[in-house]
C-alpha positions in Angstrom: 0.0 0.0 0.0 1.3 3.5 -0.9 2.2 5.7 2.1 3.1 9.4 2.7 0.4 10.6 0.3 -0.9 14.1 0.8 -4.5 14.7 1.7 -6.8 17.7 2.2 -10.1 17.6 3.9 -13.4 19.6 4.0 -15.9 19.6 6.9 -13.1 18.8 9.4 -15.2 20.3 12.3 -18.1 17.9 11.7 -19.3 14.6 13.2 -17.8 12.2 10.7 -14.4 13.9 10.1 -12.6 12.2 13.0 -13.0 8.8 11.3 -11.4 10.2 8.2 -8.6 11.8 10.2 -8.0 8.5 11.9 -8.0 6.6 8.6 -5.5 9.1 7.0 -3.2 8.7 10.0 -3.5 4.9 10.2 -2.7 4.5 6.5 0.5 6.5 7.2 -0.4 9.5 5.1 -0.3 13.3 5.6 -3.0 15.9 6.0 -1.8 19.1 4.3 -4.8 21.3 4.5 -8.2 21.4 6.3 -11.3 23.5 5.7 -14.4 24.2 7.8 -16.3 27.5 8.3 -16.7 26.5 11.9 -13.4 27.0 13.8 -14.1 24.3 16.4 -11.5 22.1 14.9 -9.3 21.2 17.9 -9.7 17.5 16.9 -6.8 18.3 14.5 -4.4 18.4 17.4 -4.9 14.7 18.0 -4.0 13.7 14.4 -2.4 16.5 12.3 -1.6 19.6 14.4 0.5 21.0 11.5 -2.3 20.8 8.9 -2.9 24.3 7.4 -6.4 25.3 8.5 -8.8 27.4 6.4 -12.2 28.8 7.5 -12.7 30.8 4.3 -13.6 28.6 1.3 -12.1 31.0 -1.2 -8.7 30.8 0.5 -8.9 27.0 0.7 -9.8 26.9 -3.0 -6.9 29.1 -3.9 -4.5 27.0 -1.8 -5.5 23.8 -3.7 -5.1 25.5 -7.0 -1.5 26.3 -6.3 -0.5 22.9 -5.2 0.2 19.9 -7.4 1.2 17.4 -4.7 -2.2 16.6 -3.1 -3.5 13.2 -4.0 -6.9 13.1 -2.3 -9.5 15.5 -1.0 -11.6 13.9 1.7 -15.1 15.4 1.7 -16.9 15.4 5.1 -19.1 18.4 4.5 -23.0 18.5 4.5 -24.5 16.5 1.7 -25.7 19.4 -0.5 -22.0 20.6 -0.7 -20.6 17.3 -2.0 -21.2 18.0 -5.6 -19.4 21.4 -5.5 -16.4 20.1 -3.6 -16.0 17.0 -5.7 -15.8 19.4 -8.7 -13.2 21.4 -6.8 -11.1 18.4 -6.4 -11.4 17.1 -10.0 -10.8 20.6 -11.5 -7.5 20.8 -9.5 -6.3 17.4 -10.5 -7.2 15.7 -7.1 -9.0 12.5 -6.4 -11.8 12.7 -3.9 -13.0 10.5 -1.1 -16.6 11.6 -0.4 -18.8 10.6 2.4 -22.2 9.2 1.5 -24.1 10.2 -0.4 -21.9 11.4 -3.2 -24.8 13.6 -4.4 -28.5 14.0 -3.7 -29.8 13.3 -7.2 -28.8 10.8 -9.9 -28.5 13.4 -12.7 -25.6 15.0 -10.7 -23.7 11.8 -11.0 -23.8 12.0 -14.8 -22.0 15.4 -14.9 -19.5 14.4 -12.3 -18.8 11.2 -14.3 -18.0 13.3 -17.4 -15.7 15.6 -15.4 -14.0 12.5 -14.0 -13.3 11.2 -17.5 -12.1 14.6 -18.6 -9.6 15.1 -15.7 -8.5 11.5 -15.4 -9.1 11.7 -11.6 -11.4 9.5 -9.6 -14.3 10.0 -7.2 -14.5 7.4 -4.4 -17.4 6.9 -1.9 -17.6 5.7 1.6 -20.0 2.7 1.9 -18.4 1.1 4.9 -21.1 -1.4 5.7 -19.9 -3.5 2.8 -16.7 -4.0 4.7 -18.3 -5.1 8.0 -16.9 -8.6 8.8 -20.4 -10.0 9.4 -21.7 -8.6 6.2 -18.8 -9.9 4.2 -19.3 -13.3 5.7 -23.0 -13.2 4.9 -22.3 -12.2 1.3 -20.2 -15.3 0.8 -22.8 -17.5 2.4 -25.8 -16.4 0.3 -27.1 -18.7 -2.4 -28.9 -17.3 -5.4 -31.0 -20.2 -6.4 -33.7 -18.9 -4.0 -35.5 -15.7 -2.9 -34.9 -14.7 0.7 -37.4 -13.1 3.0 -35.6 -10.3 4.8 -36.4 -7.9 7.6 -34.1 -4.9 8.1 -34.2 -2.7 11.1 -31.9 0.3 11.7 -32.6 2.5 14.7 -30.1 5.2 15.6 -31.7 7.9 17.9 -30.9 11.5 17.4 -31.5 14.4 19.7 -33.6 17.5 19.1 -30.6 19.3 17.6 -30.9 17.0 14.5 -34.1 18.7 13.3 -32.6 22.2 13.6 -29.3 21.3 11.8 -28.7 20.9 8.1 -29.5 17.2 8.6 -33.1 18.0 9.4 -33.4 20.1 6.2 -34.5 17.9 3.3 -33.0 20.2 0.7 -29.6 20.0 2.4 -29.4 16.4 3.6 -31.9 14.6 1.2 -34.0 13.7 4.2 -33.7 10.7 6.6 -33.7 8.0 4.0 -30.9 9.7 2.1 -28.8 10.9 5.0 -28.9 7.7 7.1 -30.8 5.2 5.0 -28.4 5.3 2.0 -26.2 2.8 3.8 -29.0 0.4 4.2 -30.2 0.5 0.6 -26.7 0.2 -0.7 -26.3 -2.8 1.6 -29.4 -4.5 0.3 -28.4 -4.0 -3.3 -24.9 -5.3 -2.5 -26.4 -8.5 -1.0 -29.5 -9.1 -3.1 -29.1 -7.5 -6.5 -31.2 -5.2 -8.6 -34.4 -3.6 -7.5 -37.6 -5.1 -8.9 -40.3 -3.1 -7.2 -40.8 -0.8 -4.2 -43.7 0.1 -1.7 -43.7 2.8 0.9 -45.6 2.3 4.1 -44.3 5.3 6.2 -42.2 8.4 5.4 -41.9 10.9 8.2 -39.1 13.2 9.3 -37.9 10.8 12.0 -38.8 7.4 10.7 -39.7 5.5 7.5 -40.6 2.0 6.4 -41.4 0.1 3.3 -41.0 -3.1 1.2 -38.6 -3.7 -1.7 -38.4 -6.7 -4.0 -34.8 -7.4 -5.1 -33.6 -10.0 -7.6 -32.9 -12.4 -4.7 -35.0 -11.1 -1.8 -38.2 -9.6 -0.5 -37.1 -7.0 2.0 -39.2 -5.3 4.7 -37.3 -2.3 6.1 -37.6 0.1 8.9 -35.5 3.1 9.7 -35.8 5.4 12.7 -34.0 8.1 14.7 -36.7 8.0 17.4 -35.4 6.8 20.7 -38.8 5.3 21.6 -38.3 2.8 18.8 -34.9 1.7 20.4 -36.6 1.2 23.7 -39.2 -1.0 22.1 -36.5 -3.4 21.0 -35.4 -3.9 24.7 -31.9 -3.4 23.5 -29.5 -4.2 26.4 -26.9 -1.9 27.9 -26.1 1.6 26.9 -25.9 1.0 23.2 -27.3 3.8 21.0 -27.7 2.0 17.7 -29.6 -1.1 16.7 -28.9 -2.7 13.3 -30.5 -6.0 12.6 -31.0 -8.2 9.5 -33.4 -11.1 9.8 -33.0 -13.5 6.8 -35.4 -16.4 6.6 -36.1 -16.0 10.4 -32.4 -16.0 11.3 -31.2 -12.7 12.8 -27.8 -11.2 12.1 -27.2 -8.3 14.6 -24.4 -6.0 13.4 -24.6 -3.0 15.8 -20.9 -3.4 16.7 -17.7 -3.4 14.7 -17.9 0.0 13.0 -14.9 1.7 14.6 -12.2 0.8 12.1 -14.2 0.5 8.9 -13.2 3.9 7.5 -9.6 2.8 7.7 -10.5 -0.3 5.8 -12.2 1.8 3.1 -9.1 4.0 2.8 -6.8 1.0 2.5 -9.0 -0.3 -0.4 -9.0 3.1 -2.1 -5.3 3.5 -1.8 -4.7 0.0 -3.1 -6.9 0.8 -6.2 -9.9 -1.2 -5.1 -12.2 1.6 -3.9 -15.9 2.1 -4.6 -16.8 4.7 -7.2 -19.7 6.4 -8.9 -21.1 3.3 -10.5 -21.1 1.6 -7.2 -23.0 4.5 -5.6 -25.5 5.1 -8.3 -28.0 2.3 -7.7 -28.6 3.3 -4.0 -28.9 7.0 -4.9 -31.5 6.1 -7.6 -33.4 3.9 -5.2 -33.6 6.5 -2.5 -34.9 9.0 -5.0 -37.6 6.5 -6.1 -38.6 6.0 -2.5 -38.7 9.7 -1.7 -41.1 10.5 -4.5 -43.3 7.5 -4.1 -46.6 7.9 -2.2 -47.1 5.8 0.9 -49.7 3.0 1.0 
């Protein structure tokens, strides 16, 4: 694996950025520059205290334009900014590693794909559930001479702040099923193939549910950020997230094991095996179909 590559990062003051900082550090690479309009970025001291920090986007943009030694831009900013910052990277001859979702709408992928081809640089996405040990084991065990009956539950409570932040703004986050659910839908496509049909049963600001027929499974899914739903599961201990797959009445509970997955994703990208636009496209298309389908 290559080492001592130079990185830059956007959204370094946000929730997900520490996982990227950790991944850059653990793959023995360097963080040259960091950007966030919020100056609460003390987390940098734990990883890259000498990273040049910018809180004005124009100055960060100018810095990138003058460098020719930055290999990757890690994008951890709010979802609606991903498209612009991917373009910033590509137009400056830099590959990008973008948090999910790459973009909010499928048509944005088309223009980014053309720019990717023009510049010769790549856009990679973070779909870390694909690298979860239990999911990888399950993928290898599935047989495709049958159609599975699947129940998927993902409960990850959020406080009141969520609804006042960009995450609670559908135009900025894409809504609950895009911001959080994108992982689930990518996982189902990864495990069970192409989408055949969809049905919506519930689509609210804090929870959603429905049914999807895939090539190799009938999936009933439920997504919630309501703590009451977590309590209904009688989930033991102080765990704040419940992720469960029930396949033909056999449960696979995968709430743990997420701490090092970003590092695994980075290793795969650096080794030339990262997930790109075509890997991300099916789940983004599916989420948009679900968003605009009436509930039954």
